[in-house]
C-alpha positions as CSV (number, residue, x, y, z in Angstrom):
1,X,18.8,-9.3,-14.4
2,X,15.8,-10.7,-16.4
3,X,16.1,-10.4,-20.3
4,X,12.9,-11.4,-22.5
5,X,13.2,-11.9,-26.2
6,X,9.9,-10.7,-28.1
7,X,9.1,-14.3,-29.1
8,X,8.9,-15.3,-25.3
9,X,6.2,-12.6,-24.4
10,X,3.0,-14.3,-23.2
11,X,-0.3,-12.7,-24.6
12,X,-3.4,-13.3,-22.7
13,X,-6.7,-12.6,-24.8
14,X,-10.3,-11.9,-24.2
15,X,-12.5,-10.8,-27.2
16,X,-11.2,-7.8,-28.7
17,X,-8.4,-7.3,-26.1
18,X,-4.9,-8.6,-26.1
19,X,-2.5,-8.0,-23.0
20,X,1.0,-8.8,-23.8
21,X,2.7,-9.5,-20.3
22,X,6.0,-8.0,-20.5
23,X,7.1,-8.4,-16.7
24,X,4.6,-10.4,-14.6
25,X,4.9,-13.2,-12.0
26,X,4.8,-15.7,-14.8
27,X,8.5,-14.7,-16.0
28,X,9.8,-12.9,-13.1
29,X,9.0,-14.0,-9.6
30,X,10.8,-11.4,-7.7
31,X,9.7,-8.3,-9.9
32,X,7.9,-5.5,-7.8
33,X,5.4,-4.6,-10.8
34,X,3.6,-6.2,-13.7
35,X,4.0,-4.4,-16.8
36,X,1.5,-5.1,-19.6
37,X,1.1,-3.7,-23.1
38,X,-2.6,-3.8,-23.7
39,X,-4.2,-3.7,-27.3
40,X,-7.8,-2.8,-27.5
41,X,-9.6,-3.4,-30.7
42,X,-12.3,-0.8,-32.2
43,X,-15.5,-1.4,-30.3
44,X,-14.2,-3.4,-27.6
45,X,-14.6,-2.9,-23.9
46,X,-12.7,-3.9,-20.9
47,X,-15.5,-3.8,-18.3
48,X,-15.3,-1.9,-15.0
49,X,-13.3,-3.8,-12.4
50,X,-10.8,-3.0,-9.5
51,X,-7.9,-4.4,-7.8
52,X,-8.2,-4.3,-4.1
53,X,-4.6,-4.2,-3.0
54,X,-2.7,-3.0,-6.0
55,X,-2.4,0.3,-7.7
56,X,-2.4,0.5,-11.6
57,X,-1.0,3.2,-13.8
58,X,-1.8,3.3,-17.6
59,X,0.0,5.5,-20.3
60,X,-1.9,5.7,-23.6
61,X,0.3,4.8,-26.4
62,X,-1.9,5.3,-29.4
63,X,-5.7,5.9,-30.4
64,X,-8.6,7.3,-28.4
65,X,-10.6,5.4,-25.7
66,X,-13.1,6.2,-22.8
67,X,-12.3,5.4,-19.3
68,X,-15.0,3.8,-17.5
69,X,-15.1,4.7,-14.1
70,X,-17.1,4.1,-10.8
71,X,-20.8,4.3,-11.2
72,X,-21.5,5.7,-14.6
73,X,-18.7,8.1,-14.9
74,X,-16.7,8.1,-18.0
75,X,-13.8,10.3,-19.1
76,X,-11.7,10.7,-22.4
77,X,-8.5,9.0,-22.7
78,X,-6.1,9.6,-25.5
79,X,-2.6,9.0,-26.7
80,X,-0.2,10.6,-24.4
81,X,-2.4,10.7,-21.4
82,X,-1.6,9.1,-18.1
83,X,-4.0,7.8,-15.4
84,X,-3.4,6.3,-11.9
85,X,-5.9,4.2,-10.2
86,X,-5.5,3.8,-6.4
87,X,-6.2,0.3,-4.9
88,X,-9.9,-0.1,-4.9
89,X,-10.6,2.4,-7.8
90,X,-13.2,1.3,-10.2
91,X,-11.8,1.4,-13.7
92,X,-12.4,-0.1,-17.3
93,X,-12.0,1.1,-20.9
94,X,-14.2,1.2,-24.1
95,X,-12.5,1.9,-27.5
96,X,-14.9,3.4,-30.1
97,X,-12.1,4.1,-32.8
98,X,-9.0,2.5,-34.2
99,X,-6.8,0.2,-32.2
100,X,-6.2,1.6,-28.9
101,X,-2.8,0.7,-27.2
102,X,-1.6,1.4,-23.6
103,X,1.1,0.3,-21.2
104,X,-0.1,-0.8,-17.7
105,X,1.9,-0.8,-14.6
106,X,0.7,-2.6,-11.6
107,X,2.3,-2.7,-8.2
108,X,2.4,-4.8,-6.1
109,X,2.4,-7.3,-9.2
110,X,-0.6,-9.3,-10.3
111,X,-0.8,-12.5,-12.3
112,X,-3.7,-11.7,-14.7
113,X,-3.8,-15.1,-16.3
114,X,-7.1,-16.2,-14.6
115,X,-8.7,-12.9,-16.1
116,X,-8.5,-13.9,-19.7
117,X,-9.8,-16.7,-21.8
118,X,-6.9,-17.7,-23.7
119,X,-3.0,-17.6,-23.6
120,X,-0.4,-17.7,-26.3
């Protein structure tokens, strides 16, 4: 069993985005998924990207945003919505309103530490 107190959760940050690493290779070496709580500030964007060998599912907890998909495709993404990206699917997010929060599950797990500018 692994147990992590709130004070021990690592937060990775880029401008306008904070990703709280709940379960990840940095705290659970044998976990089969990375679980992240992502907070996106109003107007902030997570650029389009993909994960070549991991699938990722997002569950929107609060707010309204826009999924940025392959090419120039976009789709609304609101609290209560769920989306799954297969390995290699292009995805990103733009928040145009209040704070947007979603839960991300990535499997197999990824250490996202290299994708962010700061860590706390």
